[in-house]
Every structure is written in C-alpha cells, then in structure tokens.
C-alpha positions in Angstrom: 6.3 8.6 9.3 9.1 7.2 11.4 10.1 3.7 10.2 12.1 1.2 12.1 13.9 -1.5 10.1 14.3 -4.6 12.2 16.9 -7.2 11.4 16.2 -10.5 13.1 16.1 -14.3 12.9 14.1 -16.4 10.5 14.0 -18.9 13.4 12.8 -18.5 17.0 16.0 -19.5 18.6 16.3 -21.8 21.6 15.4 -19.3 24.4 11.7 -18.4 24.5 12.8 -14.9 25.7 13.8 -14.0 22.2 10.2 -14.6 20.9 8.8 -12.6 23.8 11.2 -9.8 23.0 10.2 -9.8 19.3 6.6 -9.6 20.3 7.2 -6.8 22.8 9.2 -4.9 20.2 6.3 -5.1 17.7 3.9 -3.8 20.3 6.2 -1.0 21.2 6.7 0.0 17.5 2.9 0.3 17.2 2.5 2.2 20.5 4.9 4.8 19.1 2.9 5.0 15.9 6.0 3.9 13.9 6.1 1.7 10.8 8.0 -1.6 10.8 10.2 -2.3 7.8 11.6 -5.9 7.8 12.6 -8.8 5.6 9.0 -9.8 4.7 9.1 -13.3 6.2 6.3 -15.2 8.0 8.7 -17.4 10.0 10.8 -17.1 13.2 11.3 -13.8 14.9 10.5 -12.1 11.6 7.0 -13.4 11.7 6.6 -12.7 15.4 7.6 -9.0 15.2 5.4 -8.4 12.1 2.4 -10.2 13.6 2.7 -8.1 16.8 2.7 -4.9 14.8 -0.2 -6.0 12.7 -2.3 -7.3 15.6 -1.8 -3.9 17.4 -3.1 -2.1 14.2 0.3 -0.9 13.0 1.8 -0.7 9.5 4.3 -3.2 8.2 6.4 -3.0 5.0 7.9 -6.4 4.2 10.6 -6.7 1.5 11.4 -10.2 0.3 13.3 -11.6 -2.7 11.2 -13.6 -5.2 13.2 -16.8 -4.5 11.9 -16.8 -0.9 8.4 -16.0 -2.1 8.6 -19.1 -4.2 9.2 -21.1 -1.0 6.0 -19.5 0.4 7.9 -17.7 3.1 6.4 -14.3 2.5 4.0 -12.7 5.1 0.7 -12.4 3.4 -0.7 -10.1 6.1 1.8 -7.2 5.6 0.3 -3.8 5.0 2.6 -3.8 2.0 4.8 -6.7 0.8 7.3 -5.8 -1.9 8.8 -8.6 -3.9 12.3 -7.9 -5.3 14.7 -9.9 -7.4 17.8 -10.2 -5.1 19.0 -10.0 -1.5 21.0 -6.9 -2.5 17.9 -5.1 -3.8 16.0 -6.2 -0.6 18.6 -4.6 1.7 18.8 -1.4 -0.3 15.0 -1.0 -0.3 14.7 -1.7 3.4 17.4 0.9 4.0 15.8 3.5 1.8 12.4 3.0 3.6 13.8 3.3 7.1 14.5 6.1 9.5 16.6 3.9 11.8 17.7 0.3 12.3 17.6 -2.3 15.0 19.1 -5.8 15.2 17.6 -8.3 17.6 18.7 -11.9 18.0 19.3 -13.8 14.8 21.9 -15.7 12.8 24.1 -15.0 9.9 21.6 -13.0 7.9 21.0 -10.7 10.8 24.7 -10.3 11.4 25.3 -9.6 7.8 22.5 -7.0 7.6 23.8 -5.3 10.7 27.4 -5.2 9.5 26.4 -3.9 6.1 24.2 -1.0 7.3 26.8 -0.1 9.9 29.5 -0.1 7.2 27.3 2.2 5.1 27.1 4.5 8.1 30.9 4.4 8.6 31.3 5.3 4.9 28.9 8.3 5.3 26.3 6.8 3.0 23.8 7.6 5.7 23.6 8.9 9.2 20.7 6.9 10.5 21.0 5.5 14.0 21.6 1.8 14.4 20.7 -0.2 17.5 21.4 -3.7 18.9 18.9 -5.3 21.3 21.1 -7.4 23.6 18.2 -9.6 24.8 19.4 -12.2 27.4 23.0 -11.1 26.7 22.8 -12.8 23.3 25.2 -10.3 21.7 27.8 -10.3 24.5 30.3 -12.3 22.4 29.8 -9.9 19.4 30.3 -6.8 21.7 33.5 -8.4 23.1 34.7 -8.9 19.5 33.9 -5.3 18.6 35.7 -3.9 21.6 38.7 -6.1 20.8 38.6 -4.8 17.2 38.8 -1.3 18.7 41.7 -2.2 20.9 43.5 -3.8 17.9 42.7 -0.6 15.9 40.5 -2.2 13.2 37.5 -0.2 14.3 37.8 3.5 15.3 36.2 4.3 18.7 33.9 6.9 17.1 32.4 4.2 14.9 32.1 1.7 17.7 30.2 4.3 19.8 27.7 4.7 16.9 26.2 1.3 17.7 23.5 1.9 20.3 23.2 -1.1 22.5 20.5 -1.8 25.1 18.5 -4.5 26.9 15.3 -2.5 27.5 13.2 -2.1 24.4 11.6 1.2 25.4 14.9 2.8 26.5 16.7 1.5 23.4 14.0 2.9 21.0 14.1 6.2 22.9 17.8 6.4 22.3 17.4 5.6 18.6 14.7 8.2 18.2 16.9 10.7 19.9 19.5 10.2 17.2 17.0 10.0 14.3 17.1 12.3 11.3 13.7 11.5 9.7 13.4 11.2 5.9 17.1 11.1 5.3 17.4 9.3 1.9 19.7 6.4 1.2 20.1 6.2 -2.6 19.2 3.0 -4.2 21.9 1.5 -6.3 21.1 -0.3 -9.6 21.7 -4.0 -9.2 
C-alpha cells in the first residue's frame, strides 16, 4: 500500500487556512486509498490530518516517543499507534513505513524532519520523493533560503530540484506519486 509520511505542526498556527489544508490533505490521502504515516500526536495539524483520514475511513500509522505518550499527546484513534523510545527511532520508523514524504506548515520539528529526510535522500540512503505544501506561501522564506544556498554553492541544483513544491494538494500528491518507488526500504539503524 502506498504510504504518505506527513511532517507537520503540533500547533494549528495563526492562519485558519493551515488547519483547512491539513483537513483537505487527510481527505485526499483517503480518497487515493493511501495510508497516512505521521508523528502520532492528537494535537495541532498532526491531529487534524489524522482525524481527517480516520473520519474518511482511511488507515493511520502514528509513531510517537514514549515521553510524549506520557504527556497524553498520543492519538488513541490511530489504526496503529507505535510507541518508541526516542525521536531518532520515531523518524527512522516513519521513514521505513513510508513510500513518500510531505511537509506542510509547522515549526522546528517539521523543519528538522524535512531537512533530515532530504539529507538522507541526498546521501542516497533512499530515493523516495519529498514534497513541500506551500500553503498560503508559508514556505516562501525557506524556498528563498534554499535558492540562495544553491547560488552560494552549498546545495547542488540537482538536490534542490528534488524537493517537489506546490500549493494545490491534488496536484502536489500527483507529482509525488509520479516519482514514487513503492516499497523501497530504508534500513532502520540501531539506536
């Protein structure tokens, strides 16, 4: 089964359009009969996208560290909620369970997850597609930084082009699916 890993905020953000986009994304994932893989939380955009998939009858794999479960932040309605010991184990398991990746608006955690999975791709640890939903131009400053990093020769153009950016959820998911190599494993490292 095709699985989309979504990196997103544990808060809703100021603009209600971000919540609407997370909800629309969850509905579109289910419409395509894909499975959602995400950080396992019941809060913010994480909770919104998971709830939208579940409400539409889709499958959700949540992966959450035990220290966040202890704070009662785990989503009890997930099809499958896997509790792990560390953030590193969480990201490795999410990557192993996913066919492709998508970052939607979020904060430092979202940025860190996007940067790590993109770095793994650059290092040829996987060749799964990675997307960025630029809802309400949220990621314009990041895209400007990335383009400047190419100009300053810190990022190779070939790697910059690997990040698939879009504002329309259906079109962006079509582009990701077009690049998808289903069931390509990412080896789990021992932590």
